[in-house]
PDB file with one MODEL, atoms N, CA, C and O in Angstrom:
MODEL        1
ATOM      1  N   MET A   1       0.607  -1.324   0.163  1.00  0.00           N
ATOM      2  CA  MET A   1       0.297   0.076  -0.132  1.00  0.00           C
ATOM      3  C   MET A   1       0.616   1.272  -0.044  1.00  0.00           C
ATOM      4  O   MET A   1      -0.086   2.162  -0.523  1.00  0.00           O
ATOM      5  N   LEU A   2       2.051   1.555   0.765  1.00  0.00           N
ATOM      6  CA  LEU A   2       2.909   2.358   0.564  1.00  0.00           C
ATOM      7  C   LEU A   2       3.215   2.853  -0.608  1.00  0.00           C
ATOM      8  O   LEU A   2       3.155   4.004  -1.042  1.00  0.00           O
ATOM      9  N   LYS A   3       3.660   1.539  -1.228  1.00  0.00           N
ATOM     10  CA  LYS A   3       4.268   2.054  -2.357  1.00  0.00           C
ATOM     11  C   LYS A   3       3.350   2.538  -3.648  1.00  0.00           C
ATOM     12  O   LYS A   3       3.747   3.139  -4.646  1.00  0.00           O
ATOM     13  N   ARG A   4       2.171   2.153  -3.375  1.00  0.00           N
ATOM     14  CA  ARG A   4       1.120   2.740  -4.220  1.00  0.00           C
ATOM     15  C   ARG A   4       1.141   4.449  -3.716  1.00  0.00           C
ATOM     16  O   ARG A   4       1.333   5.367  -4.514  1.00  0.00           O
ATOM     17  N   LEU A   5       0.921   4.622  -2.361  1.00  0.00           N
ATOM     18  CA  LEU A   5       0.785   6.053  -1.957  1.00  0.00           C
ATOM     19  C   LEU A   5       1.975   6.675  -2.499  1.00  0.00           C
ATOM     20  O   LEU A   5       1.823   7.828  -2.903  1.00  0.00           O
ATOM     21  N   LYS A   6       3.290   6.088  -2.609  1.00  0.00           N
ATOM     22  CA  LYS A   6       4.521   6.768  -2.928  1.00  0.00           C
ATOM     23  C   LYS A   6       4.554   7.436  -4.553  1.00  0.00           C
ATOM     24  O   LYS A   6       4.811   8.567  -4.966  1.00  0.00           O
ATOM     25  N   THR A   7       4.164   6.148  -5.240  1.00  0.00           N
ATOM     26  CA  THR A   7       3.768   6.375  -6.677  1.00  0.00           C
ATOM     27  C   THR A   7       2.999   7.300  -6.995  1.00  0.00           C
ATOM     28  O   THR A   7       3.301   8.112  -7.870  1.00  0.00           O
ATOM     29  N   SER A   8       1.736   7.340  -6.257  1.00  0.00           N
ATOM     30  CA  SER A   8       0.832   8.389  -6.516  1.00  0.00           C
ATOM     31  C   SER A   8       1.089   9.811  -6.183  1.00  0.00           C
ATOM     32  O   SER A   8       0.593  10.786  -6.748  1.00  0.00           O
ATOM     33  N   LEU A   9       1.860   9.809  -5.273  1.00  0.00           N
ATOM     34  CA  LEU A   9       2.278  11.481  -4.701  1.00  0.00           C
ATOM     35  C   LEU A   9       3.559  11.875  -5.887  1.00  0.00           C
ATOM     36  O   LEU A   9       3.869  13.050  -6.084  1.00  0.00           O
ATOM     37  N   ILE A  10       4.280  10.638  -6.676  1.00  0.00           N
ATOM     38  CA  ILE A  10       5.098  11.176  -7.458  1.00  0.00           C
ATOM     39  C   ILE A  10       4.696  11.570  -8.712  1.00  0.00           C
ATOM     40  O   ILE A  10       5.251  12.466  -9.348  1.00  0.00           O
ATOM     41  N   LEU A  11       3.607  10.835  -9.144  1.00  0.00           N
ATOM     42  CA  LEU A  11       3.110  11.082 -10.110  1.00  0.00           C
ATOM     43  C   LEU A  11       2.385  12.449 -10.443  1.00  0.00           C
ATOM     44  O   LEU A  11       2.364  12.976 -11.555  1.00  0.00           O
ATOM     45  N   ILE A  12       1.776  12.947  -9.254  1.00  0.00           N
ATOM     46  CA  ILE A  12       0.821  14.230  -9.258  1.00  0.00           C
ATOM     47  C   ILE A  12       1.755  15.289  -9.089  1.00  0.00           C
ATOM     48  O   ILE A  12       1.559  16.428  -9.511  1.00  0.00           O
ATOM     49  N   VAL A  13       2.964  14.848  -8.356  1.00  0.00           N
ATOM     50  CA  VAL A  13       3.764  15.987  -8.297  1.00  0.00           C
ATOM     51  C   VAL A  13       4.961  16.239  -9.743  1.00  0.00           C
ATOM     52  O   VAL A  13       5.605  17.272  -9.928  1.00  0.00           O
ATOM     53  N   LEU A  14       4.999  14.962 -10.640  1.00  0.00           N
ATOM     54  CA  LEU A  14       5.304  15.369 -12.016  1.00  0.00           C
ATOM     55  C   LEU A  14       4.510  15.667 -13.045  1.00  0.00           C
ATOM     56  O   LEU A  14       4.768  16.081 -14.176  1.00  0.00           O
ATOM     57  N   GLY A  15       3.380  15.367 -12.436  1.00  0.00           N
ATOM     58  CA  GLY A  15       2.185  16.188 -13.804  1.00  0.00           C
ATOM     59  C   GLY A  15       2.151  17.897 -13.423  1.00  0.00           C
ATOM     60  O   GLY A  15       2.205  18.790 -14.268  1.00  0.00           O
ATOM     61  N   GLU A  16       2.042  18.102 -11.855  1.00  0.00           N
ATOM     62  CA  GLU A  16       2.282  19.386 -11.649  1.00  0.00           C
ATOM     63  C   GLU A  16       3.505  20.176 -12.302  1.00  0.00           C
ATOM     64  O   GLU A  16       3.344  21.157 -13.027  1.00  0.00           O
ATOM     65  N   ILE A  17       4.692  19.662 -11.977  1.00  0.00           N
ATOM     66  CA  ILE A  17       5.689  20.102 -12.607  1.00  0.00           C
ATOM     67  C   ILE A  17       5.855  20.217 -14.043  1.00  0.00           C
ATOM     68  O   ILE A  17       6.295  21.236 -14.574  1.00  0.00           O
ATOM     69  N   LEU A  18       5.501  19.161 -14.680  1.00  0.00           N
ATOM     70  CA  LEU A  18       5.239  19.486 -16.173  1.00  0.00           C
ATOM     71  C   LEU A  18       4.057  20.734 -17.064  1.00  0.00           C
ATOM     72  O   LEU A  18       4.212  21.438 -18.062  1.00  0.00           O
ATOM     73  N   SER A  19       2.652  20.488 -15.896  1.00  0.00           N
ATOM     74  CA  SER A  19       2.210  21.835 -16.194  1.00  0.00           C
ATOM     75  C   SER A  19       2.682  23.096 -16.346  1.00  0.00           C
ATOM     76  O   SER A  19       2.465  23.928 -17.227  1.00  0.00           O
ATOM     77  N   TRP A  20       3.704  23.145 -14.874  1.00  0.00           N
ATOM     78  CA  TRP A  20       4.385  24.485 -14.592  1.00  0.00           C
ATOM     79  C   TRP A  20       5.507  24.904 -15.621  1.00  0.00           C
ATOM     80  O   TRP A  20       5.875  26.060 -15.830  1.00  0.00           O
ATOM     81  N   PHE A  21       6.002  23.717 -16.252  1.00  0.00           N
ATOM     82  CA  PHE A  21       6.871  23.981 -17.123  1.00  0.00           C
ATOM     83  C   PHE A  21       6.375  24.198 -18.595  1.00  0.00           C
ATOM     84  O   PHE A  21       7.049  24.727 -19.479  1.00  0.00           O
ATOM     85  N   LEU A  22       5.159  23.737 -18.725  1.00  0.00           N
ATOM     86  CA  LEU A  22       4.128  24.121 -19.806  1.00  0.00           C
ATOM     87  C   LEU A  22       3.803  25.541 -19.647  1.00  0.00           C
ATOM     88  O   LEU A  22       3.707  25.958 -20.801  1.00  0.00           O
ATOM     89  N   ASP A  23       3.629  26.303 -19.008  1.00  0.00           N
ATOM     90  CA  ASP A  23       2.777  27.957 -18.698  1.00  0.00           C
ATOM     91  C   ASP A  23       3.947  28.336 -18.758  1.00  0.00           C
ATOM     92  O   ASP A  23       3.723  29.429 -19.278  1.00  0.00           O
ATOM     93  N   LEU A  24       5.728  28.286 -18.563  1.00  0.00           N
ATOM     94  CA  LEU A  24       6.359  28.882 -17.979  1.00  0.00           C
ATOM     95  C   LEU A  24       6.977  29.098 -19.944  1.00  0.00           C
ATOM     96  O   LEU A  24       7.403  30.175 -20.358  1.00  0.00           O
ATOM     97  N   SER A  25       6.879  28.006 -20.706  1.00  0.00           N
ATOM     98  CA  SER A  25       7.308  27.927 -21.846  1.00  0.00           C
ATOM     99  C   SER A  25       6.520  28.565 -22.683  1.00  0.00           C
ATOM    100  O   SER A  25       7.075  28.613 -23.781  1.00  0.00           O
ATOM    101  N   SER A  26       5.317  29.166 -22.692  1.00  0.00           N
ATOM    102  CA  SER A  26       4.078  29.801 -23.100  1.00  0.00           C
ATOM    103  C   SER A  26       4.365  30.824 -24.112  1.00  0.00           C
ATOM    104  O   SER A  26       3.504  30.992 -24.976  1.00  0.00           O
ATOM    105  N   GLY A  27       5.362  31.490 -24.145  1.00  0.00           N
ATOM    106  CA  GLY A  27       5.708  32.452 -24.419  1.00  0.00           C
ATOM    107  C   GLY A  27       6.923  32.108 -25.629  1.00  0.00           C
ATOM    108  O   GLY A  27       6.942  32.941 -26.535  1.00  0.00           O
ATOM    109  N   SER A  28       7.658  31.285 -25.711  1.00  0.00           N
ATOM    110  CA  SER A  28       8.481  30.863 -26.400  1.00  0.00           C
ATOM    111  C   SER A  28       7.988  30.108 -28.032  1.00  0.00           C
ATOM    112  O   SER A  28       6.895  29.910 -28.564  1.00  0.00           O
ATOM    113  N   ASP A  29       9.254  29.871 -28.387  1.00  0.00           N
ATOM    114  CA  ASP A  29       8.458  28.890 -30.012  1.00  0.00           C
ATOM    115  C   ASP A  29       8.384  27.575 -29.656  1.00  0.00           C
ATOM    116  O   ASP A  29       9.267  26.776 -29.966  1.00  0.00           O
ATOM    117  N   PHE A  30       7.507  27.306 -29.094  1.00  0.00           N
ATOM    118  CA  PHE A  30       7.093  26.170 -28.967  1.00  0.00           C
ATOM    119  C   PHE A  30       6.193  25.213 -29.675  1.00  0.00           C
ATOM    120  O   PHE A  30       5.001  25.379 -29.416  1.00  0.00           O
ATOM    121  N   SER A  31       6.538  24.060 -30.673  1.00  0.00           N
ATOM    122  CA  SER A  31       5.372  23.656 -31.332  1.00  0.00           C
ATOM    123  C   SER A  31       4.364  23.103 -30.909  1.00  0.00           C
ATOM    124  O   SER A  31       4.436  22.350 -29.938  1.00  0.00           O
ATOM    125  N   GLU A  32       2.968  23.406 -31.674  1.00  0.00           N
ATOM    126  CA  GLU A  32       1.720  22.884 -30.500  1.00  0.00           C
ATOM    127  C   GLU A  32       1.978  21.361 -30.700  1.00  0.00           C
ATOM    128  O   GLU A  32       1.178  20.758 -29.985  1.00  0.00           O
ATOM    129  N   PHE A  33       2.517  20.778 -31.164  1.00  0.00           N
ATOM    130  CA  PHE A  33       2.674  19.197 -30.558  1.00  0.00           C
ATOM    131  C   PHE A  33       3.263  18.948 -29.609  1.00  0.00           C
ATOM    132  O   PHE A  33       3.100  18.049 -28.785  1.00  0.00           O
ATOM    133  N   THR A  34       4.111  19.875 -29.686  1.00  0.00           N
ATOM    134  CA  THR A  34       4.942  19.271 -28.524  1.00  0.00           C
ATOM    135  C   THR A  34       4.014  19.905 -27.129  1.00  0.00           C
ATOM    136  O   THR A  34       3.841  19.208 -26.130  1.00  0.00           O
ATOM    137  N   SER A  35       3.523  21.173 -27.235  1.00  0.00           N
ATOM    138  CA  SER A  35       2.638  21.648 -26.287  1.00  0.00           C
ATOM    139  C   SER A  35       1.473  21.044 -25.820  1.00  0.00           C
ATOM    140  O   SER A  35       0.950  21.290 -24.733  1.00  0.00           O
ATOM    141  N   GLY A  36       1.049  20.207 -26.700  1.00  0.00           N
ATOM    142  CA  GLY A  36      -0.120  19.479 -26.698  1.00  0.00           C
ATOM    143  C   GLY A  36       0.406  18.037 -26.000  1.00  0.00           C
ATOM    144  O   GLY A  36      -0.333  17.474 -25.193  1.00  0.00           O
ATOM    145  N   LEU A  37       1.409  17.601 -26.267  1.00  0.00           N
ATOM    146  CA  LEU A  37       1.892  16.263 -25.848  1.00  0.00           C
ATOM    147  C   LEU A  37       2.451  16.598 -24.121  1.00  0.00           C
ATOM    148  O   LEU A  37       2.140  15.788 -23.247  1.00  0.00           O
ATOM    149  N   LEU A  38       3.007  17.435 -23.885  1.00  0.00           N
ATOM    150  CA  LEU A  38       3.304  18.321 -22.623  1.00  0.00           C
ATOM    151  C   LEU A  38       2.150  18.236 -21.525  1.00  0.00           C
ATOM    152  O   LEU A  38       2.102  17.752 -20.394  1.00  0.00           O
ATOM    153  N   LEU A  39       1.249  18.903 -22.330  1.00  0.00           N
ATOM    154  CA  LEU A  39      -0.517  18.586 -21.837  1.00  0.00           C
ATOM    155  C   LEU A  39      -0.571  17.441 -21.692  1.00  0.00           C
ATOM    156  O   LEU A  39       0.082  16.944 -20.774  1.00  0.00           O
ATOM    157  N   GLY A  40      -1.121  16.874 -22.280  1.00  0.00           N
ATOM    158  CA  GLY A  40      -1.467  15.334 -22.080  1.00  0.00           C
ATOM    159  C   GLY A  40      -0.955  14.584 -21.177  1.00  0.00           C
ATOM    160  O   GLY A  40      -1.630  13.967 -20.352  1.00  0.00           O
ATOM    161  N   LEU A  41       0.269  14.566 -21.246  1.00  0.00           N
ATOM    162  CA  LEU A  41       1.237  14.023 -20.246  1.00  0.00           C
ATOM    163  C   LEU A  41       0.855  14.450 -18.879  1.00  0.00           C
ATOM    164  O   LEU A  41       0.491  13.723 -17.955  1.00  0.00           O
ATOM    165  N   SER A  42       0.980  15.631 -18.890  1.00  0.00           N
ATOM    166  CA  SER A  42       0.648  16.233 -17.402  1.00  0.00           C
ATOM    167  C   SER A  42      -0.409  15.857 -16.705  1.00  0.00           C
ATOM    168  O   SER A  42      -0.355  15.234 -15.644  1.00  0.00           O
ATOM    169  N   VAL A  43      -1.707  16.326 -17.439  1.00  0.00           N
ATOM    170  CA  VAL A  43      -3.193  15.732 -17.009  1.00  0.00           C
ATOM    171  C   VAL A  43      -3.507  13.846 -17.027  1.00  0.00           C
ATOM    172  O   VAL A  43      -4.455  13.368 -16.405  1.00  0.00           O
ATOM    173  N   GLY A  44      -2.825  13.242 -17.598  1.00  0.00           N
ATOM    174  CA  GLY A  44      -2.616  11.792 -17.677  1.00  0.00           C
ATOM    175  C   GLY A  44      -2.018  11.731 -16.697  1.00  0.00           C
ATOM    176  O   GLY A  44      -2.334  10.754 -16.018  1.00  0.00           O
ATOM    177  N   MET A  45      -1.159  12.433 -16.226  1.00  0.00           N
ATOM    178  CA  MET A  45       0.328  11.624 -14.428  1.00  0.00           C
ATOM    179  C   MET A  45      -0.820  12.000 -13.338  1.00  0.00           C
ATOM    180  O   MET A  45      -0.901  11.409 -12.261  1.00  0.00           O
ATOM    181  N   LYS A  46      -1.656  12.996 -13.712  1.00  0.00           N
ATOM    182  CA  LYS A  46      -2.329  13.208 -12.355  1.00  0.00           C
ATOM    183  C   LYS A  46      -3.352  12.755 -12.278  1.00  0.00           C
ATOM    184  O   LYS A  46      -3.802  12.553 -11.151  1.00  0.00           O
ATOM    185  N   LEU A  47      -4.166  12.397 -13.493  1.00  0.00           N
ATOM    186  CA  LEU A  47      -5.314  11.637 -13.311  1.00  0.00           C
ATOM    187  C   LEU A  47      -4.685  10.144 -12.549  1.00  0.00           C
ATOM    188  O   LEU A  47      -4.901   9.810 -11.383  1.00  0.00           O
ATOM    189  N   ILE A  48      -3.891   9.411 -13.532  1.00  0.00           N
ATOM    190  CA  ILE A  48      -3.228   7.989 -12.734  1.00  0.00           C
ATOM    191  C   ILE A  48      -2.721   7.947 -11.316  1.00  0.00           C
ATOM    192  O   ILE A  48      -2.599   6.968 -10.580  1.00  0.00           O
ATOM    193  N   GLY A  49      -2.401   9.452 -11.045  1.00  0.00           N
ATOM    194  CA  GLY A  49      -1.934   9.210  -9.535  1.00  0.00           C
ATOM    195  C   GLY A  49      -3.005   9.573  -8.704  1.00  0.00           C
ATOM    196  O   GLY A  49      -2.936   9.496  -7.477  1.00  0.00           O
ATOM    197  N   ILE A  50      -3.916   9.936  -9.271  1.00  0.00           N
ATOM    198  CA  ILE A  50      -5.507  10.241  -8.334  1.00  0.00           C
ATOM    199  C   ILE A  50      -5.905   9.040  -8.356  1.00  0.00           C
ATOM    200  O   ILE A  50      -6.171   8.743  -7.192  1.00  0.00           O
ATOM    201  N   ILE A  51      -6.120   8.071  -9.119  1.00  0.00           N
ATOM    202  CA  ILE A  51      -7.058   6.869  -9.246  1.00  0.00           C
ATOM    203  C   ILE A  51      -6.229   5.737  -8.445  1.00  0.00           C
ATOM    204  O   ILE A  51      -6.778   4.730  -7.996  1.00  0.00           O
ATOM    205  N   LEU A  52      -4.823   6.013  -8.312  1.00  0.00           N
ATOM    206  CA  LEU A  52      -4.185   5.293  -7.659  1.00  0.00           C
ATOM    207  C   LEU A  52      -4.419   5.469  -6.102  1.00  0.00           C
ATOM    208  O   LEU A  52      -4.624   4.549  -5.310  1.00  0.00           O
ATOM    209  N   LEU A  53      -4.357   6.712  -5.833  1.00  0.00           N
ATOM    210  CA  LEU A  53      -4.558   7.578  -4.278  1.00  0.00           C
ATOM    211  C   LEU A  53      -6.010   6.807  -3.890  1.00  0.00           C
ATOM    212  O   LEU A  53      -6.129   6.405  -2.732  1.00  0.00           O
ATOM    213  N   VAL A  54      -7.098   6.599  -4.833  1.00  0.00           N
ATOM    214  CA  VAL A  54      -8.382   6.597  -4.200  1.00  0.00           C
ATOM    215  C   VAL A  54      -8.452   5.012  -4.229  1.00  0.00           C
ATOM    216  O   VAL A  54      -8.981   4.587  -3.202  1.00  0.00           O
ATOM    217  N   ILE A  55      -8.049   3.974  -5.160  1.00  0.00           N
ATOM    218  CA  ILE A  55      -7.576   2.861  -5.128  1.00  0.00           C
ATOM    219  C   ILE A  55      -7.183   2.506  -3.607  1.00  0.00           C
ATOM    220  O   ILE A  55      -7.866   1.860  -2.812  1.00  0.00           O
ATOM    221  N   SER A  56      -5.730   3.169  -3.366  1.00  0.00           N
ATOM    222  CA  SER A  56      -5.222   3.181  -2.057  1.00  0.00           C
ATOM    223  C   SER A  56      -5.879   3.097  -0.788  1.00  0.00           C
ATOM    224  O   SER A  56      -5.872   2.263   0.118  1.00  0.00           O
ATOM    225  N   VAL A  57      -6.619   4.523  -1.034  1.00  0.00           N
ATOM    226  CA  VAL A  57      -7.475   4.413   0.349  1.00  0.00           C
ATOM    227  C   VAL A  57      -8.702   3.366   0.553  1.00  0.00           C
ATOM    228  O   VAL A  57      -8.893   2.925   1.686  1.00  0.00           O
ATOM    229  N   VAL A  58      -9.546   2.955  -0.535  1.00  0.00           N
ATOM    230  CA  VAL A  58     -10.604   2.140  -0.560  1.00  0.00           C
ATOM    231  C   VAL A  58      -9.687   0.790   0.104  1.00  0.00           C
ATOM    232  O   VAL A  58      -9.761   0.540   1.307  1.00  0.00           O
ATOM    233  N   LYS A  59      -9.042   0.177  -0.597  1.00  0.00           N
ATOM    234  CA  LYS A  59      -8.213  -1.133  -0.090  1.00  0.00           C
ATOM    235  C   LYS A  59      -8.010  -0.538   1.390  1.00  0.00           C
ATOM    236  O   LYS A  59      -8.568  -1.189   2.273  1.00  0.00           O
ATOM    237  N   TYR A  60      -7.583   0.143   1.631  1.00  0.00           N
ATOM    238  CA  TYR A  60      -7.184   0.392   3.363  1.00  0.00           C
ATOM    239  C   TYR A  60      -8.095   0.110   4.067  1.00  0.00           C
ATOM    240  O   TYR A  60      -8.051  -0.753   4.944  1.00  0.00           O
ATOM    241  N   LYS A  61      -9.541   1.148   3.644  1.00  0.00           N
ATOM    242  CA  LYS A  61     -10.663   0.810   4.360  1.00  0.00           C
ATOM    243  C   LYS A  61     -11.180  -0.593   4.679  1.00  0.00           C
ATOM    244  O   LYS A  61     -11.675  -1.051   5.709  1.00  0.00           O
ATOM    245  N   GLU A  62     -10.901  -1.173   3.409  1.00  0.00           N
ATOM    246  CA  GLU A  62     -11.719  -2.657   3.264  1.00  0.00           C
ATOM    247  C   GLU A  62     -10.649  -3.674   4.382  1.00  0.00           C
ATOM    248  O   GLU A  62     -11.035  -4.493   5.216  1.00  0.00           O
ATOM    249  N   LYS A  63      -9.577  -3.378   4.128  1.00  0.00           N
ATOM    250  CA  LYS A  63      -8.580  -3.965   5.092  1.00  0.00           C
ATOM    251  C   LYS A  63      -9.158  -3.948   6.582  1.00  0.00           C
ATOM    252  O   LYS A  63      -9.422  -5.022   7.123  1.00  0.00           O
ATOM    253  N   ASN A  64      -9.361  -2.717   7.258  1.00  0.00           N
ATOM    254  CA  ASN A  64      -9.408  -2.538   8.573  1.00  0.00           C
ATOM    255  C   ASN A  64     -11.005  -3.028   8.638  1.00  0.00           C
ATOM    256  O   ASN A  64     -11.599  -3.055   9.716  1.00  0.00           O
TER     257      ASN A  64
ENDMDL
END
């Protein structure tokens, strides 16, 4: 369970870092494909992290 919690936390933090990097580079000549790819990865990492977090909490409640 602790491994899932760590993984979910890391994915959420990495998603936030990618989102921050995307906002930071919005003024530069980033191509639309690269911006879209970074946005998709960011949202996907956050979503998977949140799903893992919810699954961990539900499994923990069922165990006790």
